[in-house]
Phi, psi and omega in degrees: 000165174274164184288342178200150173273114175299156180293156180297136181294137181265167181295322179303309179297320185296318182295317184293307189300304185298321178299308184292329180289323179290327168302320182293311180299323178295312171311310175304312182301311179308297180308320188281315192264351184304330179298332187296303175290349172275351192294323180309319184275323182296319181301322181293307188295327185257351178072044180260150177249181176308319185287332181285321181295320170309312175301318176297317175293323185292316193292321180300313179302320178293317180286326176305309181297318182297312184294319183295323180297322183269318187289334180297311181296319180302319189284323177295332181277321189256333187115126186303325180306312187295343179259316194283330181289308174305322179296325183291311180311311182297310177299338175284326168304312196286311187299324179292321173298325182312322186287357176264357181297142187231013175174190193291313185303310176300323177300313179297325182285316182288316180291333179288323178289323178301316170312313185301313179297308180291330173291330173285327186290322196294300186297330173291326171295323183294317176302322176285333165301315180298314179304318189275342194274138162295149183301321183292346183245001186310299184302310174312315178283327175283342173288319181291324174308303179291330176308320181304329178300316181289315186297312181285316188278317183253345176267293184284325184313299176305317177300308185305305188299310182294322174296314179306321185288342177281345184241338180262149185295337185197180184284338184298315186291345178292332180290314183299318184300305192283358175279337186297317180303332183294326177291323180292314186285335173299316180294319174303312184291325174295326188280323193267310186294130173291145172285136173276128170296138181274182186280148177287142176298143183245165180287339177281353175300134178301141183307317174230098181264093175290173174299326177295309179297328181289319178301305177308321183289331174298330190287346177296345180290343181291345170311330183282120185317302183298329177288321178298314180294318176297324185292309178301312187298314180307321182291330175288303179304322179295316178304315179297311181302305185292323176294319183290316179307319187279333183241357179300316184304313178293319179298326180281327183278315188282316189269310179279352178062037179275157177269175192295328186290307183294332176290321180292327180293318186290323180291342186282347173291334177287326178291319177308309185296325176292326173305312184288316186290314188294324188280304191297311183286332175294312183291328174293321179297335174295328178273313187256344185103161180288314185305309182286334176294317180292316179301309182301318180297311184299318179296316183294330184294318184313297184299332184290318177298316177308310177297325173293329183285330180253005173283134172282201190272041175280111186298323181296308181299311180297321178299317186284324179292323181293321181288322177300312178299319180292329171304314183282313184296310183285324171306319177297319177301315187288321177295311184295311183287329180270274188292316189296309195279315182294320181294337188280331185240334178099174182293324183302326191244017183296323182288317176311306184291324173284331169291334174281315184296312186293315181302311175295320175302320180283325181288318184274304183285324184268330184256315177289315184295316173290331174295317178291324181292319173303312181304311178300324176287322173303318181284315190239005177103160183293333177300342179295345183285348182279316170301324179291321179289320179295323169299317176288330178293326192288309186301320179292328171298315183295323179298316180291317182299308196254347181258316191279143172247146186293142192295354183284343169287131188294129170287157178290146178296140180228123172253126180269167180305330183285000183087006181278143177248135169283161180302000000 
């Protein structure tokens, strides 16, 4: 249990907290994905190839995942606000420094450090959303929070990047511009968010619990069936999402021969779809439950990816297909990381559970998948990304059908070293 019970959240506080945290999530998405539409021009200046960009995308996901595994439990232990505000300040500094990169090594270093900060922010922010939300709006608010990643990062990001290139002398200045909002929002979050109490120490706590031991202890939460299924599902949806985010710009420019402005416009369809999917499917999960929503999303993704694979460079058709794909993929991410995971363990372990699900999903789906996809694209061409995305979506559908149980069924108890029992 927590050291103290916070006062009940008012509607006004809920609105302010969810709004600011959603903006924070949007800045995370913008900082993370702004590099994708810039990569065609960066690659020419820095001499980078598909496999290099797979590594650049993968290292951020790897460190993001490792950080989330540790920081989720740390946020439950110390209080979320103490983790998320410093994390936002740090990744804002690092995205600005990305504009100073001069080659693959410096990009890998900066993006890796940035992943550590962003991975710490996300589970702590989710715990704050759960604390601020009325129970009947928890899924909706978690969807709004996660939606902003896609809206800002995949929707507005390509437009900002490609339009900024028309007024700035080069791509370096774009990173400096997108870094600025993070500093302002960190100050607003520090002023607005109420501090969540951490967990009381327990007699069962190890006498010297270091970061590695706490990270390993957090993994015990995977004994809860739906948390384990959420972890596998998150890996699948994240693999598809990050492979698309990493290589779609090059697919549109190199394979379909579209210009930079057309590419930026089409990538904005993903952000539009994320806006609809993460909010709409999350709200739907409040009414129908997580499992039927995830089954429907997984089943719909397969024909959409197939249609994208066989479609030519018609911007209208591509925009509709990309928006539809993003509705289902990002909606599945939001429901998996939000309602499914949080309902499986309850508020006390929300940051721990989401940290584990997000962490492993990012390490495998966000780091390994784009790295392998980059190698495959270098060897067999950029079109290989479509079969990869289709395969991961199919596995996600299988998990939803055969693995997930609706969270109304009581989960088996799990004891963490801190003495906390899940519901």
